[in-house]
C-alpha positions as CSV (number, residue, x, y, z in Angstrom):
1,Y,25.2,5.8,1.9
2,L,22.9,3.1,3.2
3,N,20.2,4.1,0.7
4,R,22.7,3.8,-2.2
5,V,23.8,0.3,-1.1
6,F,20.2,-0.7,-0.7
7,K,19.2,0.7,-4.1
8,R,22.0,-1.2,-5.8
9,A,21.0,-4.5,-4.1
10,F,17.2,-4.2,-4.5
11,R,16.9,-1.6,-7.4
12,L,14.5,0.4,-5.1
13,S,15.1,3.2,-2.7
14,I,14.3,2.5,0.9
15,P,11.2,4.7,0.9
16,D,9.9,3.1,-2.3
17,Y,10.5,-0.4,-0.8
18,L,8.5,0.6,2.3
19,V,5.6,1.8,0.1
20,Q,5.7,-1.4,-1.8
21,L,5.6,-3.5,1.4
22,R,2.7,-1.3,2.7
23,M,0.7,-1.7,-0.5
24,E,1.2,-5.5,-0.6
25,E,0.0,-5.7,3.0
26,A,-3.0,-3.5,2.2
27,C,-3.9,-5.8,-0.7
28,R,-3.6,-8.8,1.5
29,F,-5.6,-7.2,4.3
30,I,-8.4,-6.1,1.8
31,K,-8.7,-9.7,0.5
32,E,-8.8,-11.2,4.1
33,H,-11.1,-8.5,5.5
34,P,-13.3,-7.2,2.7
35,F,-15.8,-5.3,4.9
36,V,-13.2,-3.2,6.7
37,L,-13.3,0.6,6.1
38,I,-10.6,2.2,3.9
39,K,-9.7,4.4,6.9
40,E,-8.9,1.3,9.0
41,I,-6.9,-0.3,6.2
42,A,-4.9,2.9,5.8
43,E,-4.2,2.9,9.6
44,H,-3.3,-0.8,9.5
45,V,-0.5,-0.2,7.0
46,G,0.8,3.1,8.6
47,Y,-1.1,5.9,6.9
48,A,-2.8,8.5,9.1
49,D,-4.5,10.2,6.1
50,P,-6.9,7.8,4.2
51,F,-7.1,10.2,1.2
52,Y,-3.3,10.1,0.8
53,F,-3.4,6.3,1.3
54,S,-6.0,6.0,-1.5
55,K,-3.8,8.1,-3.8
56,V,-0.7,6.0,-3.2
57,F,-2.7,2.8,-3.5
58,K,-4.1,3.8,-6.9
59,Q,-0.6,4.7,-8.1
60,H,0.7,1.3,-7.0
61,T,-2.2,-1.0,-8.1
62,G,-4.0,1.0,-10.7
63,Y,-7.2,0.7,-8.7
64,S,-8.7,2.8,-5.9
65,P,-9.1,0.8,-2.6
66,S,-12.8,0.7,-3.1
67,D,-12.5,-0.7,-6.6
68,Y,-9.9,-3.2,-5.4
69,K,-12.3,-4.3,-2.7
70,N,-15.1,-4.9,-5.2
71,K,-12.8,-6.7,-7.5
72,A,-11.5,-9.0,-4.7
73,E,-15.0,-10.1,-3.6
């Protein structure tokens, strides 16, 4: 029930909203700390698997984390 109410209000499911927040934080963190490893960025935003983080990051931003880091510099 909560997910339906949330989805009506925000037009996103709770899991999708959490992914969006994590990816926004990852982008911010990459810009502020460009020399941090992808593994550390993944852990910072709550992903234990850096490969899965990279996949989700690319789906969300259109860039791999490495490309995003190079673009941000």
